[in-house]
C-alpha positions, 0 to 999 in steps of 0.5 A, a space after each residue: 499500500 502506498 504512503 498515500 493511501 495509508 494516509 488516507 486510511 488512516 484518516 478514514 479510520 480517524 473519522 470512522 472511530 468517533 461514529 464506532 465509539 459513539 455506537 458502542 455507547 449507544 448499545 450499552 445505554 441503560 434502559 430506562 424504565 418509568 415506575 409510577 405509584 400513588 404513594 409516596 417517596 420512601 426515605 430509602 427505596 432500597 428499604 421499602 417494598 419497591 425494592 422488589 423490582 430492583 432485587 428481581 432485576 438483581 436476580 436476573 443478572 441487570 445491574 442498576 445506573 449499567 443496565 437500567 434506570 427507573 424513573 421513579 414518579 410518586 403521586 403522593 396520593 393525588 391521582 389526579 398527576 398520573 396523567 402528566 407523569 405517564 406523558 412525561 414518561 412517554 416524552 423521555 420515550 422509557 423502554 418499558 411502563 409499569 404502572 404499580 397500582 390500578 389507579 395509574 393505567 387508564 393513564 398510562 394507556 392514554 398515553 402509549 398504544 406502542 410503549 409496553 406496559 407492566 402491570 405492577 399491581 391490578 384487580 380484574 384486568 379484564 373487567 376493566 378492559 385494560 387486556 383482553 384475556 389473561 392468556 392473551 392480554 393483546 395490545 401492549 399491556 401485559 403483567 400481574 393481576 392480584 386474586 384479592 376478588 377471590 379471597 373475601 370467602 377466605 378473609 371472611 372466614 378468618 376473620 369470624 375465627 378470631 371474631 366469634 358471632 361477627 354479625 356486622 361488618 364494616 367494609 372501607 372501600 377505595 371509591 375511585 379504585 378500579 378494583 372495588 368493585 369486584 372487590 365489594 361485591 366478593 364481600 358481601 357475596 361472602 357475607 350474605 352466604 355466612 349471615 352478615 350484615 355489611 355496611 360500606 363506607 366509600 372514602 377517596 380522602 384522610 378527612 372521609 377515612 377519619 369520619 367513617 371510623 366513628 360512623 363504623 362504631 355508631 353501626 356497631 359493627 364488629 370488625 372492618 375488613 379494608 379494600 386495596 386502592 390506592 387511597 386506603 394503601 397510601 393511609 395504611 398506617 393511619 387506618 391500622 391506628 384508627 382501627 386501633 383506636 376504635 377497638 375494631 379487628 381488621 382484615 386487609 388484602 397486603 402484608 404491607 397494611 399489617 406490617 403497619 399496625 393492621 390485624 392480619 391480611 390474607 393476599 399478596 404482598 406489594 413487595 413481591 408484586 414488585 419483585 415479579 414485574 421485574 421478570 416481565 421488564 426481562 422479557 420485554 427487554 428480550 423483544 418479546 411482546 407485551 399481547 404474547 404475555 400471559 398475564 400471571 396471578 399468585 397462585 397461593 395467599 398468605 395469611 399474616 397476623 399481628 399478634 400485638 394488635 390482637 393484645 391490643 385491641 383486647 382479642 385472643 387469636 385461636 391457636 389453629 388461625 396462629 398456626 395456619 399463619 404464614 407470618 405472625 408479627 409480634 
């Protein structure tokens, strides 16, 4: 090769090198996950239930900051913020959207029909029109569905074991949650079968929650079941405190309520939902289409009991119920 040709070749290679470097940099750019939740930002994400998705990604071999970045959006109970959050994350061109509450799903669907959406938690996503079916979700949505609408009979059975001769049951319901209709119907059906009258109280803010408990006490209910929703979950600590103040045995759908001071839960752990959402994110990162990924439901529900709360409100948890529990918080 002549000297002039060598110089031209090297000059061309030098010019091409930054392009190649940029291409390599582009290939190694971390993927972005947009996660929306109704809760407030915790002091430490790693020590909260939100850490489930971080653990799930690590278990699948991903390194945060290198392989993926999570764009967290905390609504802090202001559910109207979901529309702006969804639009913002679409503008950021995230690779996948994870609405961690069913209340956020309509806003995310409205914002995009192309970016993959992984439901971090939902109840009756078919009935709510989010997907076509569990086996074949269709469109750009897949993810995880709770079994809360099917858990009502067992919740009532366990509550009845702790509170013998229960005849009137309070229901604390998040007015705007898409979860509520299916959950309330199943609780009322199970209560009717057991000969228990129900007293529903709809709430959509903390003030209404504060007012609901004196009203339930005036109705002389023997216990209260709290339906999962963005508002009830956000204020779970205050709900647990109010139940204690009114000496009302309480049943919840998620372990996190019992960790906050509630009496019992029969259902799932939100931490586990977040952790499992990583499985769907991984599949989508590897090229899978949401329409082809069946929606999962948990195959096992957990009974969690807070014995300290039981002692505070003056009830004794029967031994058979304690033996049946998957976790007892002392």
